[in-house]
C-alpha positions in Angstrom: -20.7 49.5 -3.7 -23.7 48.3 -5.7 -23.5 45.3 -8.0 -23.9 47.6 -10.9 -20.8 49.6 -9.8 -18.9 46.4 -9.2 -19.3 45.1 -12.8 -17.7 48.2 -14.2 -14.4 46.4 -13.3 -15.1 43.7 -15.9 -13.6 44.1 -19.4 -14.1 42.1 -22.5 -12.2 38.8 -22.7 -11.4 38.6 -19.0 -11.1 35.4 -17.0 -13.5 35.4 -14.1 -13.3 33.0 -11.2 -16.5 32.8 -9.1 -17.5 31.0 -6.0 -20.3 28.4 -6.1 -20.6 24.6 -6.2 -23.9 23.0 -7.2 -26.0 26.1 -6.5 -24.3 26.7 -3.1 -22.3 29.7 -2.1 -22.5 31.3 -5.5 -22.5 34.9 -6.6 -26.1 36.1 -6.2 -26.0 39.7 -7.6 -22.7 40.6 -9.3 -22.8 38.0 -12.1 -26.4 38.8 -12.6 -25.6 42.5 -13.0 -22.9 41.5 -15.5 -25.5 39.7 -17.5 -27.6 42.9 -17.6 -24.6 44.9 -18.7 -23.8 42.5 -21.5 -27.2 43.1 -23.0 -26.2 46.7 -23.9 -22.5 46.4 -24.7 -20.0 43.8 -26.0 -18.5 42.0 -23.1 -17.7 38.2 -23.1 -15.8 36.5 -20.3 -14.4 33.1 -19.6 -16.1 31.9 -16.4 -14.6 29.4 -14.0 -16.4 28.2 -10.9 -16.4 25.3 -8.6 -19.4 23.6 -10.3 -22.9 24.8 -11.2 -24.5 28.1 -10.2 -28.0 28.8 -8.8 -30.6 31.5 -9.4 -30.4 30.9 -13.2 -27.2 32.8 -13.3 -25.6 30.6 -16.0 -28.7 30.9 -18.1 -28.9 34.7 -17.7 -25.2 35.1 -18.7 -25.6 32.8 -21.7 -28.8 34.5 -22.9 -27.1 37.9 -22.7 -24.1 36.6 -24.7 -21.7 37.3 -21.8 -20.0 33.9 -21.9 -17.2 33.1 -24.3 -16.1 30.0 -22.4 -17.3 28.1 -19.4 -15.7 25.5 -17.1 -15.8 23.0 -15.4 -19.5 22.1 -14.9 -23.0 23.3 -15.5 -26.6 22.2 -15.3 -28.5 25.1 -16.8 -30.7 24.4 -19.8 -30.1 27.7 -21.6 -26.4 27.5 -21.2 -26.5 23.8 -22.3 -28.3 24.8 -25.5 -25.8 27.5 -26.2 -22.9 25.1 -25.7 -24.5 22.4 -28.0 -25.1 25.1 -30.6 -21.4 26.1 -30.5 -22.1 29.6 -29.2 -20.4 29.0 -25.9 -17.2 27.0 -25.5 -17.3 24.5 -22.6 -14.3 22.7 -21.0 -15.6 19.6 -19.2 -13.1 18.8 -16.5 -12.5 16.6 -13.6 -13.4 18.8 -10.6 -10.1 18.1 -8.9 -8.1 19.4 -11.8 -9.5 22.9 -12.6 -7.4 24.9 -10.3 -4.3 22.8 -10.9 -4.2 24.4 -14.3 -4.1 27.8 -12.6 -1.5 26.8 -10.0 0.7 25.3 -12.8 0.4 28.4 -15.0 -1.3 26.4 -17.8 -4.6 28.1 -17.9 -4.9 31.9 -18.4 -4.7 33.7 -15.0 -7.8 34.9 -13.3 -8.4 38.6 -13.8 -11.3 39.0 -11.3 -12.7 36.7 -8.6 -16.2 37.1 -7.4 -16.5 35.4 -4.0 -19.5 35.0 -1.7 -18.6 35.2 2.0 -20.4 35.2 5.3 -18.2 37.9 6.7 -14.6 39.1 6.9 -12.7 37.9 9.9 -10.7 40.2 12.2 -7.5 39.3 10.5 -8.9 40.2 7.1 -9.4 36.6 6.0 -12.7 35.4 4.4 -15.3 33.2 6.0 -17.0 31.1 3.2 -20.7 30.4 3.1 -22.3 27.1 2.0 -19.5 26.0 -0.3 -15.8 26.2 -0.7 -15.3 25.0 -4.3 -12.3 26.7 -5.9 -12.7 30.0 -3.9 -9.4 29.6 -2.0 -7.4 29.4 -5.2 -9.3 32.3 -6.8 -8.7 34.4 -3.7 -4.9 33.6 -3.9 -4.4 34.0 -7.7 -6.9 36.6 -9.0 -5.6 40.1 -9.7 -8.8 41.7 -8.3 -11.4 40.5 -5.9 -15.1 41.5 -5.5 -16.7 40.2 -2.4 -20.4 39.5 -1.9 -21.1 39.5 1.8 -24.3 37.5 2.3 -26.0 38.5 5.5 -28.6 35.7 5.0 -25.9 33.3 6.2 -25.6 33.1 10.0 -22.2 34.0 11.4 -22.2 30.7 13.2 -21.0 29.2 9.9 -17.5 30.1 11.1 -15.6 26.9 11.8 -17.5 24.7 9.3 -14.7 24.9 6.8 -11.3 23.4 6.5 -9.2 25.4 4.1 -6.0 23.6 3.1 -3.7 24.4 0.2 -1.5 21.7 -1.3 2.0 22.9 -2.4 2.7 23.5 -6.0 4.7 20.9 -8.0 7.5 19.8 -7.7 7.3 20.4 -4.0 3.9 18.9 -3.2 3.8 17.0 0.1 1.4 14.3 1.4 -2.0 15.7 2.3 -2.4 14.5 5.9 -6.0 13.2 5.9 -6.4 9.6 7.0 -10.1 9.8 8.0 -13.0 12.0 6.7 -13.2 13.9 10.0 -9.5 15.0 10.0 -9.2 18.8 9.8 -5.8 19.9 8.6 -6.2 23.6 7.5 -7.6 26.9 8.7 -11.2 28.0 9.2 -11.0 30.9 6.8 -9.5 31.8 3.4 -6.5 34.0 3.5 -6.5 37.0 1.2 -4.4 40.0 0.3 -6.7 42.9 1.2 -5.1 45.1 -1.5 -6.7 42.9 -4.1 -10.3 43.7 -2.9 -11.7 46.3 -5.2 -15.3 46.1 -4.2 -17.7 44.8 -1.5 -21.3 44.2 -2.3 -23.8 43.2 0.4 -26.6 40.6 -0.3 -29.2 38.8 1.7 -30.2 36.0 -0.7 -30.3 32.4 0.2 -29.0 29.7 -2.2 -31.3 28.3 -4.8 -33.0 25.2 -3.2 -32.0 21.8 -4.5 -34.6 20.0 -6.6 -35.4 17.0 -4.4 -37.5 14.2 -6.0 -39.0 11.5 -3.9 -37.7 8.0 -4.7 -39.8 6.3 -7.4 -40.2 2.7 -8.3 -37.0 2.6 -10.4 -34.7 4.6 -8.0 -36.0 2.5 -5.1 -35.2 -0.7 -7.0 -31.7 0.5 -7.8 -31.2 1.4 -4.1 -32.4 -2.0 -3.0 -30.0 -3.7 -5.3 -27.1 -1.7 -4.0 -28.0 -2.3 -0.3 -28.4 -6.0 -0.9 -25.0 -6.1 -2.5 -23.5 -4.3 0.5 -25.1 -6.8 2.8 -23.6 -9.6 0.8 -20.1 -8.0 0.9 -20.4 -7.9 4.7 -21.4 -11.5 4.8 -18.3 -12.4 2.7 -16.1 -10.4 5.0 -15.2 -7.8 2.4 -16.8 -5.0 4.4 -18.1 -4.4 7.9 -21.5 -3.0 8.9 -19.8 0.4 9.0 -18.8 0.0 5.3 -16.2 2.5 4.1 -16.6 6.3 3.5 -19.4 6.9 0.9 -19.5 9.3 -2.0 -22.7 9.8 -3.9 -23.4 12.1 -6.9 -26.2 14.6 -6.9 -29.8 13.7 -7.9 -32.7 11.5 -7.0 -30.9 8.2 -7.4 -28.2 9.2 -4.9 -30.8 10.4 -2.5 -32.8 7.2 -2.8 -29.7 5.1 -2.1 -28.7 7.1 0.9 -32.3 7.2 2.2 -32.3 3.4 1.9 -29.6 3.2 4.6 -32.3 4.4 7.1 -33.9 1.0 6.8 -30.8 -1.1 6.9 -28.5 -2.6 9.6 -25.6 -0.4 8.6 -24.4 2.1 11.3 -21.7 4.7 12.1 -21.3 5.5 8.4 -19.2 8.3 7.1 -19.0 10.3 3.8 -16.1 11.8 1.9 -18.0 13.3 -1.0 -18.6 16.5 -3.0 -22.1 17.6 -2.0 -24.1 17.1 1.1 -27.8 16.7 0.2 -31.0 16.3 2.2 -30.4 12.6 2.7 -27.1 13.3 4.3 -28.7 15.3 7.1 -31.5 12.8 7.4 -28.9 10.1 8.1 -27.1 12.3 10.6 -30.4 13.0 12.3 -31.3 9.3 12.4 -27.9 8.5 14.0 -26.7 6.3 11.1 -24.2 8.8 9.6 -21.6 10.0 12.1 -19.5 12.4 9.9 -19.7 13.9 6.4 -17.0 15.8 4.4 -17.7 17.6 1.2 -17.2 20.8 -0.8 -20.8 22.2 -0.5 -24.2 21.9 1.1 -27.0 21.8 -1.5 -30.3 21.1 0.1 -34.0 21.8 -0.2 -35.6 24.9 1.3 -36.9 22.9 4.3 -33.6 21.2 4.9 -31.8 24.5 4.6 -33.8 26.0 7.4 -33.2 22.8 9.5 -29.5 22.9 9.1 -28.6 26.6 9.1 -31.2 27.3 11.9 -29.4 24.8 14.1 -25.7 24.8 13.0 -24.5 23.8 16.5 -26.1 20.4 16.1 -24.1 19.7 12.9 -20.8 21.5 13.6 -18.9 18.5 14.8 -20.4 16.2 12.1 -19.8 18.2 8.9 -16.8 19.8 7.2 -16.5 21.7 3.9 -13.2 21.7 2.0 -11.8 23.0 -1.3 -12.7 20.7 -4.1 -9.1 20.0 -5.0 -9.0 18.4 -1.6 -12.4 16.7 -1.5 -11.8 15.3 -4.9 -8.1 14.6 -4.8 -7.4 11.1 -6.2 -4.8 10.2 -3.6 -7.2 10.7 -0.7 -10.0 8.8 -2.5 -7.7 5.9 -2.9 -6.3 6.1 0.7 -9.7 6.3 2.4 -11.1 3.5 0.3 -14.2 5.4 -0.9 -17.3 3.6 -2.1 -18.4 5.8 -5.0 -21.9 5.9 -6.4 -22.5 7.9 -9.5 -25.0 8.2 -12.3 -24.6 7.2 -15.9 -26.5 8.3 -19.0 -25.7 4.9 -20.6 -23.2 2.0 -20.4 -22.3 -0.7 -22.7 -21.9 -4.5 -22.5 -18.3 -4.2 -21.5 -18.7 -1.7 -18.8 -17.7 1.6 -20.4 -19.8 4.5 -19.1 -21.1 7.6 -20.7 -22.1 10.2 -18.1 -22.0 13.4 -20.0 -23.3 13.3 -23.6 -26.6 12.4 -25.1 -26.2 10.4 -28.3 -22.5 11.1 -28.1 -22.5 14.7 -29.1 -24.8 16.8 -26.9 -23.5 17.7 -23.4 -25.9 17.3 -20.5 -24.0 18.6 -17.4 -20.4 17.4 -17.3 -18.3 14.8 -15.8 -18.0 16.7 -12.5 -16.2 14.7 -9.8 -17.4 11.2 -11.0 -14.1 10.6 -12.7 -12.0 11.6 -9.8 -13.9 9.0 -7.6 -14.5 6.3 -10.2 -10.8 5.8 -11.1 -9.6 5.8 -7.5 -12.4 4.3 -5.4 -12.4 1.1 -3.5 -15.7 0.4 -5.2 -16.8 2.3 -8.3 -20.5 2.0 -8.8 -22.5 3.5 -11.7 -26.3 3.5 -11.8 -29.0 4.3 -14.4 -32.4 3.1 -15.3 -32.5 0.2 -17.8 -34.8 1.9 -20.2 -36.7 5.2 -20.4 -39.3 7.2 -22.5 -41.8 4.4 -22.5 -39.0 1.8 -22.9 -38.1 3.3 -26.3 -34.6 4.0 -25.2 -32.2 1.4 -23.7 -29.5 2.7 -21.4 -27.5 -0.5 -21.8 -26.1 -0.7 -25.3 -23.6 -2.5 -27.6 -21.2 0.4 -27.4 -21.5 3.8 -25.6 -21.7 6.8 -27.8 -19.2 8.7 -25.6 -16.8 7.4 -23.1 -16.2 9.1 -19.8 -15.2 6.1 -17.6 -13.6 3.2 -19.3 -14.3 -0.4 -18.3 -11.1 -0.4 -16.3 -12.5 2.1 -13.8 -15.9 0.5 -13.3 -16.6 -2.2 -10.7 -20.4 -2.4 -10.3 -23.2 -1.5 -12.7 -26.8 -1.2 -11.5 -30.2 -0.6 -13.1 -33.6 -1.1 -11.8 -33.5 -4.6 -13.3 -30.5 -5.8 -11.4 -26.8 -5.4 -10.5 -23.7 -6.7 -12.3 -20.5 -7.1 -10.3 -17.7 -6.9 -12.9 -14.7 -7.3 -10.6 -12.3 -9.9 -11.7 -14.1 -10.6 -15.0 -12.7 -10.7 -18.5 -14.5 -8.7 -21.3 -16.7 -11.6 -22.5 -17.6 -12.5 -18.9 -18.5 -8.8 -18.2 -20.7 -8.6 -21.2 -22.7 -11.7 -20.3 -23.0 -10.6 -16.7 -24.4 -7.2 -17.8 -26.8 -8.7 -20.3 -28.1 -11.2 -17.7 -28.6 -8.7 -14.9 -29.0 -5.1 -16.1 -30.9 -5.0 -19.5 -34.6 -4.2 -19.8 -36.5 -7.3 -21.1 -37.6 -5.4 -24.3 -33.9 -5.2 -25.4 -32.4 -8.3 -23.9 -32.8 -10.7 -26.8 -31.4 -8.2 -29.3 -28.4 -7.4 -27.1 -27.7 -11.1 -26.6 -27.9 -11.6 -30.3 -25.4 -8.8 -30.9 -23.0 -10.3 -28.4 -23.3 -13.9 -29.7 -22.7 -12.8 -33.3 -19.7 -10.6 -32.2 -18.2 -13.6 -30.3 -18.6 -15.7 -33.4 -16.5 -13.2 -35.3 -13.8 -13.2 -32.6 -11.7 -10.8 -30.7 -10.8 -10.2 -27.0 -13.6 -7.6 -26.8 -15.9 -8.8 -29.5 -17.8 -6.1 -31.5 -19.7 -5.7 -34.8 -18.5 -2.3 -35.7 -21.1 -1.9 -38.4 -23.8 -2.4 -35.8 -22.2 -0.9 -32.7 -24.0 2.4 -33.0 -27.1 1.2 -34.8 -29.3 1.6 -31.7 -28.4 5.3 -31.5 -28.9 5.7 -35.3 -32.3 4.0 -35.0 -33.3 6.4 -32.2 -32.2 9.4 -34.2 -34.1 8.3 -37.3 -37.2 6.8 -35.8 -37.5 8.1 -32.3 -37.0 4.6 -30.7 -34.2 2.1 -30.2 -36.7 -0.7 -30.5 -36.9 -2.5 -33.8 
């Protein structure tokens, strides 16, 4: 059927589960057709996906008033503005936890699943495309399923996926993954064919990732991290193969991973969420031997390189459901080195990765919390200052806490790196001030800390000044005095 016919199955206040994880493997036409329908009639849905969608789909749905509630992650500006205006409700969740709410009958059940697939296998099961995300759970639990068969995806994608379902509580068993390359499930997503109410054909590729070349700041951050790794090897804490890597999306992550091409590290592995251009650059250079994730989100040029030559990468890449790629127990077992981005952090190591000035959502916590809490090394990065050095990203107190000081090991800015392991709060604060703060803000932050220490406390603060930098920015447009 057509996409326009398919959306006639949708009714007001339904819960919709859709494939898609960071622009990869998402609905290309059905959700867009739903946005068009919502312009002429009252229909609002709760939309759950793996992560963000491509092709401006979130923005089109938000602009049309089709979204009542959205979860667990988004990156669209239009949707973000609607969320911050209170017009769309947003549930910001750890990516490992979304489908747990469905399996445990806590969240409302999924009425309709919209799943992109490469094709339907002979046994009736589904072959995913460029992501797995939460598709396997949606296929299992949804009342009705609409498939988008994307003929732009080569059929050779078969075998790239490892679909494994953990048992429901209280009968959950050990997930038997002890190395990133272990495959423990099946190649396709099982489905009850009686649930499939519509099949729509498409031939659209994923939205390309926005790849920014490393700049002076991201290169500096990458160099600090690589130098730290070299020191850890010298101390005997790591080997030249390190431990499996996880890196968030964006230019900082790409810069860090690209930096490995000019290092002495080799035979690296990844156990992450998203495979980006830099992942395949490292595979091509022979430095990265295997990468596990939940999606492939790459530039247009890299897309052609990978999907035009899948045989080359078949034994080096696997895509899993996100409640497996992000499951805390595996992250702890494998000893992941996690590198994620912060909006800001404070002198004690608390990290805000989601909210600007404490109230306005940017994208969401994504999988950073899953990895930060459980990683062998939890690293957060950000620039020391921005907007012509009017905004400091190192502050007396963060305006919103996503990752507490207890889950943060290493903080890095373009100025330097602070290793917080084994340090008490006062030691952490001084280490961060000494190593991470932009020079324009260093004296004032040191003054704040010194005066707070004089007042006393295990974690010294001046509560009447703790948010003064944010207030100053709101009132004057700068954090500088």
